[in-house]
MIZAKOL-351039 format. One record per atom (N, C-alpha, C, O): x, y, z. Coordinates in pm, whole numbers, padded with zeros to 5 digits, always signed. Example, Ala and Ser with C-alpha at 12.3 -4.5 7.8 and 13.67 -1.06 7.14 Angstrom:
2
+01319-00569+00780+01230-00450+00780+01320-00330+00780+01424-00332+00846+01285-00225+00708+01367-00106+00714+01290+00003+00787+01341+00114+00804
# end
This chain:
365
-00559+10994-10930-00495+10823-10921-00348+10887-10839-00282+10988-10864-00334+10786-10738-00139+10802-10741-00079+10747-10810-00112+10645-10871+00048+10821-10816+00181+10800-10907+00197+10674-10828+00186+10692-10706+00220+10558-10865+00300+10437-10781+00441+10453-10817+00474+10541-10896+00502+10396-10779+00672+10359-10821+00628+10224-10901+00515+10178-10881+00718+10162-10993+00705+10021-11059+00741+09947-10900+00673+09845-10888+00790+09963-10832+00770+09801-10737+00643+09824-10697+00550+09748-10724+00630+09952-10617+00480+09961-10610+00355+09884-10710+00260+09808-10696+00424+09955-10813+00271+09909-10903+00295+09728-10919+00195+09656-10913+00402+09682-10936+00422+09507-10934+00406+09452-10823+00432+09332-10830+00369+09490-10705+00342+09463-10617+00215+09475-10602+00167+09380-10539+00112+09585-10647-00027+09584-10648-00124+09504-10741-00241+09471-10725-00006+09476-10875-00054+09386-10976-00078+09239-10895-00176+09166-10877+00046+09236-10861+00042+09122-10819-00071+09045-10705-00125+08934-10712-00083+09158-10594-00212+09122-10505-00354+09141-10579-00463+09112-10529-00328+09203-10726-00488+09216-10792-00503+09102-10848-00615+09051-10846-00381+09029-10917-00400+08896-10967-00455+08793-10909-00533+08705-10945-00383+08828-10785-00431+08713-10641-00518+08682-10619-00580+08576-10629-00552+08846-10557-00718+08888-10532-00810+08864-10645-00912+08819-10592-00832+08872-10809-00910+08776-10856-00955+08645-10891-01062+08595-10925-00806+08593-10868-00835+08434-10835-00887+08394-10745-00972+08307-10762-00864+08432-10639-00964+08431-10489-01087+08428-10521-01161+08336-10484-01132+08540-10605-01274+08564-10615-01328+08488-10701-01439+08438-10683-01230+08461-10846-01306+08423-10957-01368+08311-10932-01437+08313-11034-01397+08220-10882-01563+08136-10873-01643+08179-10806-01742+08107-10792-01642+08334-10721-01755+08364-10651-01838+08447-10761-01783+08513-10849-01999+08435-10743-02010+08538-10796-02044+08681-10743-02054+08669-10621-02071+08844-10788-02063+08906-10728-02206+08970-10658-02325+08964-10690-02155+09016-10578-02254+09048-10493-02372+09154-10477-02466+09109-10543-02397+09244-10433-02411+09397-10442-02349+09507-10483-02348+09620-10432-02270+09444-10629-02194+09536-10685-02020+09489-10645-01921+09540-10697-02019+09413-10572-01871+09395-10457-01835+09269-10518-01918+09183-10548-01708+09260-10538-01623+09096-10558-01667+09012-10401-01669+09069-10292-01690+08906-10419-01649+08850-10262-01543+08731-10299-01524+08658-10396-01496+08745-10200-01330+08663-10155-01378+08518-10098-01481+08505-10031-01307+08431-10127-01303+08302-10042-01255+08258-09935-01278+08162-09860-01136+08396-09942-01050+08370-09801-01064+08457-09715-00971+08468-09635-01171+08540-09703-01229+08679-09639-01388+08529-09559-01454+08440-09614-01382+08573-09444-01513+08508-09357-01642+08574-09409-01656+08620-09522-01709+08574-09339-01868+08661-09397-01900+08733-09393-01975+08778-09480-01851+08819-09248-01843+08980-09204-01785+09092-09288-01820+09207-09310-01673+09009-09332-01548+09100-09401-01587+09108-09537-01540+09203-09599-01689+09001-09620-01707+08985-09731-01873+09092-09718-01867+09199-09779-01969+09070-09665-02083+09141-09596-02096+09259-09604-02202+09317-09625-01969+09317-09585-01928+09455-09526-01936+09578-09688-01959+09698-09700-01901+09457-09791-01923+09491-09927-02003+09520-09976-01990+09593-10074-02118+09482-09936-02253+09451-10068-02340+09594-10055-02415+09638-09968-02315+09620-10118-02453+09760-10151-02571+09734-10081-02649+09799-10012-02554+09561-10138-02748+09506-10123-02726+09456-09972-02825+09392-09936-02627+09465-09871-02735+09423-09719-02631+09500-09654-02529+09447-09608-02663+09671-09648-02597+09728-09544-02723+09703-09446-02700+09731-09328-02799+09674-09463-02932+09680-09326-02888+09565-09255-02868+09559-09133-02868+09427-09378-02819+09336-09240-02735+09374-09204-02751+09425-09093-02621+09380-09247-02471+09416-09152-02472+09520-09046-02390+09520-08954-02593+09634-09066-02646+09718-08957-02682+09623-08854-02598+09614-08765-02787+09546-08842-02881+09427-08769-02753+09339-08736-02777+09302-08621-02649+09292-08766-02584+09193-08720-02470+09290-08616-02425+09236-08515-02442+09388-08639-02339+09451-08603-02415+09524-08420-02357+09552-08315-02559+09531-08459-02673+09614-08375-02679+09468-08266-02673+09468-08143-02689+09372-08343-02723+09254-08231-02549+09160-08146-02527+09080-08056-02503+09205-08204-02322+09185-08109-02268+09026-08204-02184+08948-08160-02344+09009-08342-02295+08873-08406-02198+08891-08467-02168+08793-08535-02088+09031-08481-01990+09005-08587-01913+08950-08571-01849+08909-08668-01864+08908-08402-01754+08828-08365-01781+08693-08373-01698+08606-08346-01906+08669-08414-01948+08487-08387-01938+08455-08554-01878+08359-08601-02024+08577-08647-01990+08539-08757-01872+08558-08851-01872+08547-08973-01769+08589-08769-01643+08612-08797-01545+08474-08731-01427+08455-08759-01598+08418-08670-01556+08285-08612-01511+08156-08693-01522+08190-08810-01477+08058-08691-01411+07972-08762-01543+07868-08812-01524+07786-08901-01675+07880-08747-01778+07824-08829-01768+07662-08865-01714+07599-08774-01796+07609-08940-01824+07628-09088-01992+07759-09058-01997+07810-08946-02081+07789-09137-02216+07870-09128-02220+07883-09274-02130+07917-09351-02402+07833-09312-02410+07880-09405-02525+07987-09361-02599+07947-09271-02549+08106-09406-02596+08200-09406-02683+08254-09529-02634+08292-09635-02845+08251-09495-02927+08296-09607-02928+08433-09565-02996+08450-09464-02869+08541-09614-02870+08676-09616-02996+08733-09693-03028+08662-09788-03064+08829-09676-03179+08897-09695-03121+09050-09780-03079+09134-09701-03118+09072-09864-03086+09192-09920-03210+09327-09867-03328+09319-09835-03137+09419-09876-03206+09569-09814-03371+09572-09870-03461+09637-09817-03382+09491-09981-03519+09496-10018-03628+09428-09954-03750+09440-09956-03537+09344-09891-03651+09222-09769-03643+09256-09644-03687+09171-09566-03599+09360-09592-03607+09446-09492-03696+09538-09509-03784+09552-09425-03690+09629-09636-03763+09710-09658-03959+09650-09691-04070+09703-09694-03911+09544-09704-04089+09448-09731-04151+09462-09612-04270+09495-09605-04071+09437-09502-04140+09445-09357-04221+09559-09338-04197+09667-09393-04345+09533-09239-04448+09647-09186-04319+09778-09182-04200+09751-09165-04374+09925-09204-04305+10045-09154-04261+10021-09022-04316+09941-08947-04141+10105-08986-04102+10121-08849-04029+09940-08783-03955+09936-08684-04060+09841-08843-03993+09725-08766-03844+09702-08795-03792+09611-08730-03784+09756-08864-03627+09736-08870-03568+09839-08791-03457+09822-08741-03651+09971-08773-03592+10054-08710-03594+10042-08559-03518+10096-08479-03714+09948-08531-03744+09875-08399-03636+09802-08326-03565+09837-08231-03644+09674-08405-03566+09628-08392-03398+09627-08384-03344+09534-08324-03339+09704-08430-03213+09795-08435-03179+09849-08267-03071+09838-08208-03292+09901-08222-03271+09902-08089-03214+09875-07952-03241+09764-07907-03147+09946-07884-03062+09818-07819-03179+09720-07699-03159+09609-07650-03280+09801-07685-03395+09716-07593-03437+09594-07667-03479+09500-07601-03431+09586-07785-03491+09490-07869-03377+09375-07938-03392+09313-08043-03258+09368-07842-03119+09304-07910-03157+09180-07905-03092+09117-07988-03252+09093-07831-03281+08980-07832-03338+08933-07942-03303+08840-08015-03452+09025-07946-03559+08953-08050-03498+08968-08183-03517+08891-08277-03400+09106-08186-03325+09083-08319-03234+08955-08376-03236+08905-08489-03157+08923-08266-03053+08836-08248-03147+08674-08270-03102+08566-08307-03292+08711-08229-03363+08527-08266-03400+08506-08433-03412+08403-08499-03416+08686-08479-03444+08694-08602-03344+08622-08691-03362+08517-08754-03209+08717-08683-03115+08688-08742-03056+08537-08734-03037+08472-08837-03033+08496-08625-02971+08341-08588-03063+08250-08657-03010+08144-08691-03228+08270-08694-03307+08193-08775-03213+08187-08960-03234+08089-09033-03140+08273-08996-03139+08272-09101-02940+08189-09113-02860+08197-09206-02927+08129-08997-02776+08096-09014-02836+07922-08964-02930+07887-08893-02713+07832-09053-02734+07728-09012-02615+07665-08985-02529+07683-09072-02584+07599-08894-02458+07537-08843-02358+07423-08939-02286+07339-08887-02373+07442-09074-02278+07381-09137-02257+07472-09279-02301+07587-09287-02167+07389-09414-02136+07487-09471-02193+07391-09593-02114+07305-09631-02309+07395-09652-02426+07364-09704-02412+07459-09835-02452+07575-09846-02338+07372-09944-02371+07466-10089-02478+07430-10152-02522+07323-10111-02551+07487-10258-02691+07445-10333-02721+07312-10390-02834+07263-10391-02593+07244-10447-02628+07086-10465-02674+06999-10362-02761+06912-10357-02570+07059-10261-02582+06965-10125-02717+06959-10087-02769+06858-10042-02784+07086-10108-02960+07135-10038-03032+07039-10143-03106+06944-10120-02985+07097-10279-03094+07019-10375-03098+06879-10345-03199+06810-10357-02964+06833-10299-02987+06643-10303-03047+06637-10157-03053+06523-10113-03094+06742-10070-03113+06654-09942-03277+06693-09972-03356+06610-09925-03327+06788-10031-03450+06774-10113-03552+06669-10195-03672+06639-10187-03429+06627-10285-03502+06541-10341-03467+06398-10247-03532+06296-10268-03389+06401-10170-03388+06269-10094-03514+06254-09999-03569+06149-09965-03549+06390-09964-03681+06387-09863-03809+06422-09917-03900+06471-09850-03812+06392-10050-03935+06360-10123-04002+06553-10199-04111+06587-10245-03892+06618-10181-03937+06712-10223-03963+06856-10107-04032+06956-10127-03902+06828-10016-03907+06924-09851-03822+06856-09751-03839+06752-09686-03712+06957-09756-03592+06943-09621-03600+07006-09538-03563+07123-09547-03656+06950-09408-03611+07061-09310-03454+07138-09329-03367+07096-09406-03441+07254-09246-03315+07298-09234-03376+07387-09075-03453+07479-09045-03298+07305-09019-03272+07364-08849-03184+07474-08832-03066+07454-08862-03222+07597-08787-03115+07687-08755-03079+07705-08639-03122+07653-08535-02975+07803-08659-02887+07863-08533-02954+07896-08420-02938+07864-08303-03075+08002-08504-03194+08008-08385-03338+07963-08326-03423+08019-08257-03324+07821-08394-03423+07723-08373-03515+07729-08448-03621+07667-08446-03475+07808-08523-03635+07793-08612-03608+07656-08735-03498+07601-08739-03699+07622-08811-03698+07518-08859-03769+07550-09012-03891+07547-09027-03685+07577-09113-03701+07626-09229-03717+07488-09336-03646+07387-09326-03836+07510-09447-03806+07393-09505-03843+07424-09664-03941+07463-09728-03694+07382-09691-03656+07416-09823-03712+07294-09920-03742+07181-09882-03718+07355-10075-03801+07320-10160-03761+07371-10306-03694+07473-10302-03780+07337-10397-03731+07401-10529-03844+07446-10576-03958+07413-10545-03802+07537-10665-03937+07626-10748-03842+07649-10861-03753+07734-10865-03884+07527-10987-03815+07549-11089-03682+07494-11055-03669+07378-11017-03536+07616-11072-03442+07566-11051-03402+07660-10940-03281+07683-10950-03441+07704-10866-03456+07814-10790-03492+07717-10616-03593+07652-10590-03379+07738-10535-03396+07701-10408-03488+07814-10340-03461+07934-10344-03615+07751-10270-03694+07817-10135-03691+07780-10035-03669+07662-10006-03720+07901-09928-03695+07861-09806-03820+07885-09755-03843+07999-09793-03936+07838-09679-04011+07865-09621-04038+07893-09475-04005+07796-09407-04095+08009-09393-04035+07998-09276-04147+07932-09164-04202+07827-09198-04174+07979-09064-04235+07885-08952-04391+07945-08946-04497+07910-08893-04328+08094-09060-04526+08172-09067-04554+08165-09206-04625+08245-09267-04500+08072-09251-04557+08066-09440-04505+08192-09498-04592+08251-09562-04381+08254-09496-04310+08363-09545-04226+08285-09650-04177+08183-09603-04199+08308-09774-04137+08220-09858-03995+08325-09953-04003+08415-10036-03901+08270-09901-03783+08374-09947-03770+08247-10096-03846+08151-10110-03673+08278-10174-03586+08270-10280-03468+08305-10288-03426+08419-10269-03386+08179-10327-03208+08186-10293-03213+08306-10452-03258+08253-10554-03180+08415-10462-03113+08487-10575-03039+08456-10607-03031+08436-10729-02894+08421-10493-02784+08405-10591-02747+08302-10461-02798+08306-10349-02644+08212-10508-02642+08083-10467-02493+08086-10444-02424+08152-10522-02440+08024-10350-02289+07953-10332-02194+08076-10363-02109+08076-10452-02218+08173-10285-02108+08278-10226-02004+08203-10114-02047+08168-10004-01880+08185-10148-01808+08121-10057-01698+08160-09977-01601+08221-10022-01707+08133-09883-01669+08236-09785-01571+08132-09695-01575+08014-09728-01460+08182-09551-01382+08145-09563-01413+08048-09418-01332+07981-09354-01507+08061-09400-01618+08014-09260-01714+07993-09343-01821+08030-09294-01726+07946-09457-01875+07862-09463-01932+07907-09640-01874+07898-09748-02064+07954-09604-02089+08008-09773-02217+08111-09728-02269+08113-09616-02249+08181-09824-02374+08276-09818-02474+08240-09942-02434+08220-10057-02603+08235-09903-02683+08232-09999-02789+08385-10014-02897+08405-09959-02733+08454-10083-02869+08574-10059-03021+08539-10077-03073+08484-10174-03055+08564-10012-03269+08563-10088-03332+08692-10063-03279+08790-10010-03469+08678-10113-03515+08802-10118-03635+08867-09986-03714+08961-09987-03604+08780-09897-03731+08794-09813-03643+08743-09633-03580+08646-09591-03675+08828-09596-03672+08798-09457-03767+08702-09384-03890+08699-09387-03647+08597-09292-03736+08462-09224-03724+08556-09091-03648+08637-09039-03866+08483-09067-03932+08512-08914-03928+08381-08823-03976+08280-08874-03884+08373-08711-03935+08234-08664-04063+08298-08611-04097+08416-08606-04156+08126-08552-04246+08121-08489-04279+08224-08358-04180+08259-08294-04367+08259-08330-04424+08298-08191-04506+08419-08192-04488+08504-08105-04590+08433-08280-04650+08513-08311-04582+08685-08342-04620+08796-08306-04472+08637-08421-04373+08726-08457-04431+08860-08570-04392+08977-08569-04552+08787-08673-04641+08866-08751-04730+08979-08666-04769+09089-08705-04745+08929-08566-04819+09014-08451-04748+09133-08401-04795+09247-08407-04597+09095-08335-04503+09141-08295-04457+09253-08405-04454+09361-08347-04417+09270-08561-04393+09323-08622-04502+09455-08674-04487+09559-08737-04603+09391-08616-04717+09469-08653-04738+09599-08527-04745+09722-08529-04743+09509-08439-04728+09579-08290-04587+09715-08318-04608+09836-08330-04511+09677-08320-04393+09783-08352-04368+09836-08451-04261+09894-08465-04474+09830-08561-04444+09904-08648-04548+10065-08605-04523+10182-08630-04676+09995-08525-04782+10098-08497-04725+10161-08343-04792+10227-08264-04602+10123-08329-04567+10193-08150-04499+10291-08156-04379+10269-08173-04538+10418-08147-04466+10557-08210-04363+10605-08083-04300+10711-08078-04362+10498-07983-04265+10553-07894-04121+10452-07916-04004+10475-07884-04183+10330-07986-04080+10255-08010-03972+10313-08172-03862+10286-08220-04074+10391-08201-03955+10425-08339-03909+10602-08293-03849+10667-08379-03932+10648-08197-03915+10797-08201-03787+10795-08209-03743+10889-08276-03675+10693-08150-03538+10758-08231-03505+10775-08342-03414+10851-08370-03585+10695-08447-03562+10724-08599-03650+10859-08623-03589+10953-08672-03752+10871-08601-03870+10968-08621-03881+10942-08755-03884+10825-08792-03889+11053-08854-03926+11092-08991-03815+11039-09060-03827+11037-09183-03709+10994-09013-03561+11016-09107-03575+10934-09209-03609+10815-09206-03542+11018-09323-03577+10897-09436-03405+10802-09442-03308+10851-09384-03393+10661-09521-03315+10549-09504-03210+10664-09612-03237+10715-09721-03098+10672-09532-02985+10693-09636-02875+10560-09671-02802+10487-09603-02903+10572-09789-02744+10463-09838-02784+10380-09814-02695+10296-09812-02922+10317-09779-02997+10174-09785-02982+10159-09625-03009+10051-09573-02945+10255-09556-02954+10212-09431-03027+10296-09356-03003+10416-09369-03136+10254-09257-03196+10396-09136-03096+10473-09054-03002+10416-09000-03119+10626-09043-03053+10675-08973-03154+10739-08827-03266+10788-08810-03059+10710-08760-03131+10712-08628-03116+10853-08544-03003+10875-08501-03201+10936-08520-03212+11072-08460-03109+11118-08374-03036+11218-08370-03131+10968-08276-03088+11001-08128-02914+10954-08126-02856+10921-08022-02845+10960-08270-02733+10880-08307-02650+11071-08340-02708+11180-08348-02547+11050-08348-02452+11165-08380-02442+11183-08545-02541+11143-08607-02350+11231-08609-02334+11212-08744-02229+11120-08803-02225+11093-08923-02146+11076-08716-02079+10986-08755-02111+10860-08744-02063+10774-08818-02213+10830-08630-02260+10701-08603-02345+10652-08702-02360+10531-08714-02419+10754-08793-02504+10742-08870-02432+10729-09045-02462+10650-09135-02352+10817-09041-02266+10825-09160-02190+10702-09210-02173+10667-09327-02140+10630-09077-02047+10476-09099-02157+10375-09183-02107+10298-09266-02293+10374-09164-02393+10269-09222-02400+10284-09351-02438+10191-09423-02356+10428-09411-02416+10482-09540-02316+10393-09648-02194+10399-09666-02414+10314-09705-02332+10297-09828-02320+10354-09945-02275+10288-10039-02360+10492-09963-02345+10594-10030-02223+10669-09970-02159+10719-10063-02169+10696-09854-02109+10782-09781-01976+10715-09756-01906+10787-09685-01890+10552-09803-01810+10521-09773-01690+10631-09770-01629+10658-09667-01663+10695-09906-01542+10780-09953-01568+10904-09848-01471+10955-09792-01709+10953-09821-01702+11081-09744-01665+11054-09612-01633+11147-09539-01667+10917-09563-01662+10864-09398-01478+10824-09405-01403+10821-09308-01443+10798-09538-01260+10767-09502-01219+10909-09530-01118+10943-09469-01274+11003-09610-01204+11143-09602-01204+11218-09434-01113+11273-09372-01340+11194-09399-01337+11244-09245-01250+11192-09105-01226+11240-08994-01218+11054-09183-01138+10979-09069-00960+11010-09095-00875+11002-09007-00935+11051-09256-00812+11080-09316-00770+11212-09286-00657+11250-09313-00877+11304-09217-00867+11422-09168-00902+11489-09041-00949+11601-09024-00877+11419-08977-00868+11366-08817-01019+11455-08758-01021+11524-08656-01145+11431-08855-01215+11485-08824-01352+11450-08721-01443+11521-08679-01322+11322-08706-01453+11232-08612-01484+11257-08523-01604+11265-08495-01355+11286-08410-01404+11348-08267-01508+11481-08325-01622+11509-08286-01449+11526-08399-01522+11700-08449-01693+11681-08446-01783+11743-08389-01691+11570-08532-01853+11533-08575-01906+11473-08521-02021+11444-08554-01845+11426-08409-01910+11332-08278-01974+11412-08193-02061+11370-08117-01915+11601-08199-01904+11672-08089-02077+11728-08074-02170+11688-08144-02083+11811-07980-02186+11881-07934-02277+11927-08074-02396+11908-08100-02196+11978-08133-02265+12082-08259-02340+12191-08204-02307+12224-08090-02438+12257-08261-02509+12186-08363-02452+12187-08494-02387+12292-08505-02444+12092-08639-02388+12140-08712-02465+12111-08821-02558+12033-08800-02449+12159-08948-02522+12115-09096-02446+12081-09157-02358+12165-09177-02431+11962-09215-02351+11891-09298-02441+11875-09418-02559+11839-09407-02368+11908-09560-02382+11881-09703-02333+11792-09719-02213+11815-09702-02349+11684-09747-02291+11518-09737-02302+11460-09920-02387+11408-09993-02172+11505-09930-02142+11409-10077-02199+11281-10068-02249+11250-09960-02200+11187-10178-02254+11082-10236-02132+11023-10291-02058+11100-10352-02099+10905-10281-01945+10820-10357-01935+10890-10447-01834+10955-10474-02107+10889-10550-02063+10906-10714-02055+11042-10712-02047+11091-10825-02053+11161-10577-02029+11330-10620-01857+11299-10603-01786+11373-10671-01783+11190-10513-01684+11233-10505-01611+11154-10679-01490+11164-10701-01687+11096-10762-01611+11022-10855-01627+11088-10964-01587+11040-11070-01698+11230-10956-01719+11281-11059-01568+11396-11051-01513+11430-11156-01532+11431-10955-01372+11480-10940-01282+11422-11028-01271+11302-11051-01191+11551-11097-01062+11438-11179-01004+11344-11122-00982+11351-11001-00964+11223-11201-00877+11129-11162-00793+11166-11094-00716+11257-11125-00791+11101-10982-00698+11097-10907-00683+11196-10776-00594+11194-10691-00803+11287-10787-00836+11345-10661-00869+11333-10528-00827+11404-10437-00947+11236-10519-00948+11174-10433-00875+11106-10291-00888+11104-10169-00775+11042-10419-00649+10973-10405-00551+11074-10323-00510+11068-10207-00530+11163-10421-00432+11236-10358-00466+11318-10222-00386+11315-10128-00567+11380-10216-00662+11471-10090-00618+11336-09995-00524+11379-09929-00641+11186-09953-00619+11139-09872-00491+11087-09807-00487+11010-09711-00347+11160-09900-00270+11085-09841-00221+11197-09720-00239+11319-09711-00167+11120-09649-00147+11216-09533-00060+11396-09548-00074+11491-09470+00026+11391-09676+00057+11521-09642-00027+11612-09708-00005+11730-09736-00136+11537-09731-00231+11650-09790-00376+11667-09711-00482+11699-09765-00351+11629-09539-00469+11651-09447-00507+11823-09463-00626+11834-09492-00451+11932-09453-00485+12039-09450-00577+12036-09565-00698+12053-09555-00525+12019-09655-00612+12050-09769-00756+11979-09783-00866+12023-09814-00706+11842-09743-00849+11764-09750-00939+11796-09614-01050+11743-09603-00877+11900-09491-00971+11972-09410-01049+12060-09439-01161+12080-09392-00984+12129-09532-01022+12269-09574-01131+12184-09695-01241+12236-09676-01140+12114-09767-01253+12087-09848-01331+12025-09740-01370+12110-09660-01365+11912-09715-01458+11843-09593-01510+11964-09489-01625+11960-09445-01431+12057-09457-01553+12171-09351-01586+12294-09460-01608+12407-09417-01588+12272-09575-01657+12344-09620-01797+12311-09689-01861+12382-09766-01826+12185-09640-01930+12153-09672-02005+12143-09499-02105+12072-09497-01968+12200-09374-02012+12187-09275-02043+12353-09203-01955+12435-09176-02179+12368-09186-02194+12498-09140-02253+12503-09030-02363+12448-09032-02207+12571-08888-02249+12580-08777-02419+12607-08774-02487+12673-08853-02469+12513-08629-02593+12581-08654-02699+12444-08733-02660+12371-08824-02815+12440-08678-02903+12321-08709-03008+12402-08824-03096+12483-08792-02984+12370-08928-03060+12437-09037-03140+12317-09154-03078+12245-09232-03306+12320-09136-03321+12226-09193-03380+12255-09335-03368+12375-09362-03437+12186-09427-03445+12189-09520-03530+12333-09550-03485+12444-09580-03620+12305-09537-03718+12410-09487-03646+12556-09452-03655+12652-09528-03588+12558-09353-03539+12676-09325-03451+12731-09441-03489+12833-09498-03345+12674-09475-03295+12776-09591-03342+12749-09710-03278+12799-09802-03441+12681-09742-03577+12770-09856-03620+12844-09815-03644+12942-09885-03655+12842-09677-03801+12994-09646-03666+13092-09647-03701+13196-09702-03530+13100-09609-03421+13184-09600-03391+13272-09746-03381+13393-09768-03380+13138-09844-03351+13228-09975-03487+13257-10026-03500+13377-10051-03575+13198-10046-03687+13280-10068-03716+13394-10023-03770+13474-10100-03692+13427-09903-03709+13571-09842-03580+13667-09870-03581+13778-09818-03465+13625-09953-03374+13696-10019-03356+13691-10168-03253+13723-10227-03453+13654-10216-03456+13693-10365-03393+13516-10456-03339+13487-10563-03440+13442-10336-03402+13327-10382-03277+13229-10391-03252+13127-10456-03204+13314-10288-03055+13304-10222-03039+13299-10142-03085+13399-10086-02979+13214-10056-02959+13284-09871-02773+13201-09856-02722+13090-09860-02749+13289-09846-02536+13294-09808-02514+13241-09674-02593+13270-09585-02433+13179-09656-02392+13056-09533-02226+13136-09568-02165+13193-09659-02203+13075-09370-02031+13090-09388-01981+12970-09318-01983+12949-09197-01934+12890-09416-01905+12735-09387-01785+12737-09255-01713+12836-09240-01776+12632-09176-01655+12642-09080-01495+12656-09144-01398+12713-09094-01506+12590-09263-01436+12632-09317-01359+12793-09365-01243+12815-09400-01472+12882-09349-01450+13007-09376-01468+13092-09551-01445+13195-09614-01525+12959-09560-01552+12998-09740-01715+13018-09710-01783+12990-09612-01745+13077-09832-01912+13073-09856-01994+12976-09925-01955+12922-10029-02111+12950-09869-02194+12865-09972-02313+12955-09954-02334+13049-09877-02398+12889-10062-02525+12972-10106-02595+12863-10135-02545+12765-10190-02798+12879-10073-02853+12803-10054-02936+12872-10193-02992+12981-10184-02936+12792-10323-03024+12812-10426-03135+12779-10428-03145+12658-10406-03265+12847-10450-03404+12752-10462-03460+12772-10618-03524+12871-10654-03416+12640-10722-03455+12652-10825-03606+12546-10834-03595+12427-10803-03757+12608-10881-03837+12518-10851-03836+12443-10703-03817+12508-10600-03850+12359-10703-03919+12301-10593-03743+12211-10484-03724+12147-10380-03673+12261-10584-03544+12178-10555-03438+12278-10495-03456+12395-10528-03343+12255-10422-03271+12320-10351-03101+12297-10392-03046+12187-10389-03033+12428-10430-02899+12372-10454-02823+12410-10370-02864+12511-10314-02688+12359-10319-02581+12449-10293-02436+12454-10335-02343+12375-10347-02466+12618-10357-02332+12655-10441-02187+12680-10352-02182+12718-10235-02105+12658-10417-01982+12695-10341-01903+12810-10433-01935+12844-10547-01821+12846-10376-01743+12987-10375-01658+12963-10499-01588+13061-10525-01643+12837-10603-01564+12832-10732-01672+12775-10821-01651+12701-10918-01826+12831-10764-01879+12828-10891-01972+12673-10899-02019+12647-11010-01991+12601-10816-01998+12463-10844-02115+12480-10777-02134+12576-10703-02237+12348-10808-02299+12366-10716-02377+12203-10692-02383+12115-10778-02445+12193-10516-02489+12011-10530-02626+12056-10515-02678+12160-10473-02690+11898-10581-02846+11942-10562-02877+11827-10418-02842+11709-10406-02946+11906-10332-03006+11847-10225-03097+11736-10274-03211+11760-10314-03040+11603-10269-03113+11485-10323-03189+11408-10196-03291+11341-10212-03116+11432-10050-03208+11416-09936-03210+11521-09840-03116+11601-09836-03281+11528-09782-03281+11668-09689-03347+11591-09554-03408+11484-09544-03315+11676-09471-03361+11666-09302-03325+11535-09264-03410+11463-09213-03226+11500-09279-03144+11361-09180-03114+11393-09081-02999+11432-09061-03208+11387-08983-03182+11472-08831-03059+11339-08763-03049+11220-08794-02987+11417-08670-02901+11412-08591-02905+11445-08447-02971+11541-08409-02817+11346-08335-02843+11422-08237-02751+11515-08210-02738+11567-08099-02661+11551-08338-02600+11693-08313-02596+11772-08461-02500+11813-08527-02738+11775-08486-02739+11852-08586-02841+11795-08711-02938+11729-08673-02828+11810-08818-02863+11776-08932-02779+11752-09068-02714+11854-09090-02757+11654-09167-02753+11588-09273-02830+11621-09403-02942+11572-09420-02775+11702-09493-02843+11725-09603-02734+11619-09708-02611+11626-09705-02809+11530-09788-02692+11437-09880-02750+11503-10045-02855+11497-10109-02600+11572-10067-02576+11621-10188-02496+11566-10296-02402+11495-10262-02514+11584-10420-02478+11501-10537-02343+11559-10568-02277+11496-10651-02286+11676-10514-02198+11715-10560-02082+11755-10480-02109+11824-10381-01951+11727-10501-01884+11771-10386-01813+11964-10387-01755+12008-10486-01836+12052-10259-01845+12175-10250-01706+12202-10243-01641+12147-10154-01654+12273-10316-01527+12312-10334-01486+12427-10277-01556+12525-10302-01360+12449-10186-01345+12589-10166-01274+12660-10294-01262+12600-10400-01222+12805-10274-01212+12824-10371-01048+12805-10359-00977+12818-10458
# end
């Protein structure tokens, strides 16, 4: 951790106290504090449970709208809600040619008002148990009570439960829900068709999700990495090292991408120190020790290792040695310092190479 001056410490303490007070009335969402003086987008990007929703809002071009004065009530589906849709649906909706359809779905989760849960409950009671909710997207949702929980039923009969209510925002309120709400219009048939249409899912191919976000094989390493909730530290480090343009280049590159937890295993203060401008050279050395020239799949690495007694030596872009080691059915990447990162997600294909997620930071000697 950086060693602050007394003035900096006092200032940061004051800011922390103020920030705590601002967030005090709000529940945590996706492991992150929600600040009532920040707008819907500013808060949503910090929730680990809403990375798919944020990616969708970005793809639909709705960021500026939801940062506007509003007020808005947003019923915010969690990642698991999107994952419950037919396979391939999310990936297809995120494609540029399906922007209008994506926008319609997202705006069916938005109401042009600031409606806290007690107000919604009051309207349900006044309407005899069911209150129609008209959304910005032209959908009509039916709000009801299920015990002490608010539920919303869309025009196709899908029912979402409000799992976290009253997340206050500077431009409205968020209510977290557990199901994606779909507009009427054969949407269920449309989503099934999209899931079955191999042409529509070609950009994602067989890529796994990473950090709650879809990874697109026709996007580059940076374009995909910025959407992973598990790689925010890595992305910040790449930016600090000035490597964004390099990793957006033609490559191809094989990147062993440490998760946030991997960086968290380093000694206290290491990451903060490396991110300081005066340590840019050292940070660059560490990051490029995770990059190998070429496109090496998990199968490539394992077969080459098995052909050489269980070990395959590589030279990282930094000039340091890396060694792929097969242990049982698992693949590990060893660094020169003797540390090893297990490949936890392999073969995340990119337009300019491949990413393999690892659970430890690889350090040069």
